[in-house]
N, C-alpha and C positions, 0 to 999 in steps of 0.2 A: 350407884352406877354411874360410871365412866361418861365423860361427855368430850368428846372430840369438834371443837369449834375451830374456823377459819376463817382470819377477819382479812376481808380485800378490800384497801384504801386504794380508792382509785383518782382523789383529789392528786391534779398537779402541784399543788404544794405541798403533798407529802407532810411532813413531822408536824407541818405547821398549820394542818389545814383545821378547822372547826372539825370538821366528819373524823380527824385522828382521836385530837380529843376527848370529845363524845367518847369511840370504840374504846380508847385506853379504860376510861372510867367507869366503865362498867365492864368491864374484863380485870381488873382489880379488887370491884366489887367479886366478879364471878370465886374470882381465884379465894380470897378472903368468907367466901360463906362455903365453898365447895374443894374438897382436899381432889379431888377427884377429876377434875376440868381441864382439860393439854389444848394448849391457847396454838397455835399459829399462826401468826398475820404476815401478810403478801401488801406487799405495798407498790400497784404498780410503776409509779412514775422513778423508783428506784430501778425498777427491772429496763426499762425504755434507756435508761442511759449502760447501762449493761449491754442489753442487747444492741447498741452502735455501737460498744468497742469490740463486740465481738466477729472476728471476722466470717465473711459469707464462708454457708457449708456446702464444697462440690457433693455433686453430686452421678451418681455414676453413670459410664454415657446413655445405657438403657433405656434410662430415666427419663431420659433427656430428648429422643426421637420421638418424633408426631408418629401416632400408629399408620 
């Protein structure tokens, strides 16, 4: 049986948080127990810095008009 697991770390400490350490140990144990585990990790604190550096998206004029 294939397992797809998404781990979302919302701690502002990112990879230095206790939550990260706990989930990393969980994932390592899961990978050792099952070769069919696919794990994706998402760290929100890293996404915020990427989003802050990104340029704002320009909406088409039709979307900016009031009804």
